[in-house]
Every structure is written in structure tokens, then in C-alpha cells.
N, C-alpha and C positions, 0 to 999 in steps of 0.2 A: 212684423213679428211682435213688436212691442205692443201694438194696438190690440192684437189678439190676446196676448197675455194679460193686458190691462182689462180686457173684457171679462176675463175669468179670474180677476184678482181675488175675489172672495174665496174661490176654490183653492187658490194658491195659499191664502192665509190659513185656510183650514188644513191643508196638507202640511204646512209648517208647524201648526200647533200639534198635530198628530205625530209628526216627526220628532218634535221636541220632547214630548212626554214619553213616547214609546222608546226612543233612543236612550233616554236617561234610565228608565226602568229596565230596559233590556240588558243593562250591565249586570244587574242582579240576576236576571234570567239566565245569562250565560255563566256568571260566576258560580251560581248554585247548581248548575247543570240541570236546570229545569226547562230546557228549551221546549221539550215536548209537552210540558205542562202548559206553557204559553200557547202552543198550538192547540191543545185540547180546550183551553179556556176560550180561545177565539172560535173554535168549532162549536162550543156550547152556546156562545153568544149568537152564532149563526142559527142554531136550533131555535133559540128564543125568538129571533126575527121571523123565521119560517112559521113557527107555531102561531105567532101573532097574526100573520097574514091569513093563515088558514082559519083561525078562530073568528077573525073579523069577517071573512068571506061567508061563514055560515051563521053569522049574527050572534056569536057568543062572546061575552066578556065586556061589551060596551066600551067604556073609556079605557079600560085596562088593555084592550087589544087594538085600539085605534092608533096608539103610538107604539111602534115596535120596540122602542128603547126600554119600555117597562118590562116586558117578558125577557128581552135580551139581557137586561141587568139582573133579573131574578135568576135566569139560567146560569149566568156567569158566576153569581155569588154562591149558588149551590155547588158549582164546580170548585170554587175557592175553598169552601168548607170541606168538600170531599177530598181535595188534594192536600190541604194543610193540616188535617187532623187524622190521627190514627194510621198514617202510612207505614210507620215502622212496626206497629203492633199487628197489622193485617197479615193473614196467612198467605194471601196472594201478593206476589212481588209488586213493588210500586210501579215499575215500568209496564207491567201487564195491566194494572188498573188504568194507567194513563192511556194505553192502547185501546182498551175496551171503551173508555169514555170518548176517545177521539172517533173511533169507527162507528159506534152506536149513534153518537150525536150527529155525525155527518150523514148517516143513512136516514135517520129520522127527519133531518132538515130537508133532504131531497124528497122524501115522501110527502111531507107537509106542503112543500112548494108544488109538487105534482098535482095535489088536490086543491090548491088555493085558486081563487078566482084571479084571472089575469096573470097566470103563473109565469109567462115569459118575461113580462115587465118586472115582476118581483125577483125573478132569477137574476136579471141584470143588476137589480138593486143589491142582492146578496153578494154578487161578485165585486161590488164596489162601484160607486158612481161619484168619484171624487170631483168631477167637473160640475156636479149638481149642487155642491155646497153653496149655501146662501150666507149673507151677512149674519142672519140670526143663528144659523147652524154653527159657524165658527166661533161666534160669541158664546154659545152654549159649551162648545168644546173647550174654550178658554176658561170659562167659569168652572169647569170640572178639573181641568189640568193644573191651574194655578194652585189651588189648595193641596192637590196631590204632591206637586213639586215642592211647595213650602214645607209640607210634612216631611219630605225626604231631606230637605236642607236642615231642618231642626233636629231630626233623629238620624243624621248621616252616620255617625259613629256606631250607633246601636244596630242599624240595618247592616252595616258593613261587618260588624263584629260577629253577628249571628250567621252571616253568610260565609265567613272565612273559617271560624273555629267555634262550633256550637258547644263542644264539650267544655272548653275553657269558659265560654259565656255562662254555661249552667253553673260551673264551679264558682263563678263570681256573683251568682245570684240573679242572673238574667232569666226572665220567663221566656225561654226560647220559643215555645209553642205559640205564645201570645204575640210575640214580635213577628214570627213567621206568618201568623194569620193576618196581622196588620199589613205586612208586606204584600201578601197575596191579594188582600182586599184592594189595595191601591192599584196593583197590576190589573186585577179583574175589572175594577171600575173604569180604568182607562181604556181597556180593551172593549168593554161593552159599548161605550160611547163612540169610540173610533170606528168600530165595526159597522155602524150605521151608514158610514160614508166611504170608508176606505176599502172594505172587503177583507176577506181572510188573508189573501196573499200579501197585500201591502202592509197590513198590520203585523203579520208575522215577520215580514222583511224588516220593519223598523225595530222589532223586538230582538232581532238577532244580528243582522249584518253590521249596523253601526257599532255595536258593542264588540264584535269580532275585530273590526278595524281598529277600534281604540286599544284593544288588548295587544294587537300587533305593533302599534306605533308608540304607545306610551310606556314609560318606565315606572310610574307611580299611579295610585288609584285616582288622584285628582286629574291626572293627565288622561286616564282611560275615559272618565266621564266627559272631559272636555272634547277629546277626539270623537267620542261616540256621538255626542250632541252635534258637534260641528259637521261631521260627515253625514249625519242623518239629515240635517238642514240643507247641506250642500246637495245631497242626492235629490231631495225634494225640489229644490229650485232648478237644478240642471235638468232633471227628468221632466219636470213640468214644462220648462222652457223649450225643450226639444219636442215634446209630444204635440204641442199646439200647432206650430208651423208645418211639421212633417206629418200631421194627421195620424199620430200613433196613439194606441191606448195609454192613457196617462199612468195608471198603476204599474203595468209591466215595464214601462219605460223607466220609472223611478227605481223599480227593483233592479233593472239591468245596470243602471248607473251605480247603485249600491254595490252590486256584485263587482263592477269594475274598480270601485274604490277599495274593496277588499283585496283584489288582485294586486293593485298598486301598493297597498300597505304591506302585503306579503313580500313583494319585491324589495321594498325598502328595508324590511326586517332582514332579508337574506343578504343585502348589501352591507348592513351593519355588522352582521355576524362574520363576514369576511374581512 
């Protein structure tokens, strides 16, 4: 078993990087109750990947469509601007706009893939091919994730403040809209790069389940982040280690382990309450 895991060690490193950054940012996703914003951003990233495949297949775009991350990042950033600005002033409720973005982006992604060359192979790629991560891939993921995490360490109090109490933050002179845009940009950037390898389900898992586990187990915010990151990394390692020897799909196995950790955390919370 160890030999098989060692053979795919680069894929494991990539999964750990994705788990680290998405689990940390996922705390804000859950705290701000923007879980479906996270799902929609991931879906829009998928749309960018699908559009890139289709455009490359018909010979449009050149270098801009040869690398899916370019259009994926562009689509995600457009989603960031869409969700972080003007939500309160819009006549259409925020949750309705999120639903529209999710459904339309998902449908367009399917249509683009259906018309793309070698659609079946690309469809597998869209669902995530975590085992296909190379050393160069996880180094790119690390190069993106480290600055994002450092930004969150430096502005930890500001991000937390605008997530908990926006009105007080405004009263104290914080530019809440700008901080919200920056927060969404870091989430969107991480999603766009993670989506290239992990797929929609696994990225969404890391954005939500570890944070929920942290909220169930921790008594303070530092504990929430610690538990979220710790359980996200643990789920990645355990799920990855189980999927290789038992010939299971790696992404769903990691998600299943994350779900089990949430259940265990809920049981621990219930025991504490008694």
C-alpha cells in the first residue's frame, strides 16, 4: 500500500495544498453564510474550463484557451465581482441571483463540453483528476496558496471583523465592501486553481465540511481554524490512502472521510452538551 501511495505522492501533495487553503478559507464561507456563493464560484470556474476546451477545439483564442486556468480564473473573478458588489441594492434577492448563476453556469459548462473535441476525456477532467497532479502542478498550487494564506494571516482581524459584524465595522470606518471584495477574490483565486485538478465536488467539500467540523469542536475562532485545517488535511490523507489500495475514486473517498469527521464532531458536541 505504501508503495502505491508513494507512486502518487505528487497527487497527495497537491491534495494537501488544496485541503489546506480551501479549509482555511472555508471558515469564512460558512461564517458569512455564503456556502452557495462558494458552490456558484466553483461552478463558474467549471464553466471557464469547459469554454476553454470548446474554444481550443474550434481553434479560437490561441494561448488564452490552450491553458484552461486562464478562462477558469476569468470566469471566477467575474463571479466574485457579481457576488460581492451590489447584492443588497439589487431588486432580485441575493439567494436568487446565486441560484441563477449556479444553474446557468452549470448548464453552459455541459453544453460546451458536449461540443468540445474529445468531450469524454474533458468531462473526466472537469470532474476532477486528483491522481493526475504532477510535481509542477502542486508547486503552482503552492505558489498561489501561500500568498493567499499569508494575506489572511496579516489581515486576520479585518476579515473576521467584517464577517461577524459589518455594521460595527462600518461605524468604525472600515470599507466593508472593499474588504468583502478582497475576501471573495482570495476565495475565487483559490477555487479557480483548485478546480483544475480537484473538480467541483472535492473543492466544495473542502470549502464546507472542515469548517463545519471546526465549528462543532472549537470554542474560539483560532480553534475553529485549527480544527478546520487539521480535519481537512486529515481527510485528504486518510481518503487518499484508502482510495489507492482499495481502487476507489479518490475525490469521493476524501469527501466520505470528511463527512465521517463531521458526524464524529457532532457526536462529540452532543456528549459535551450532556
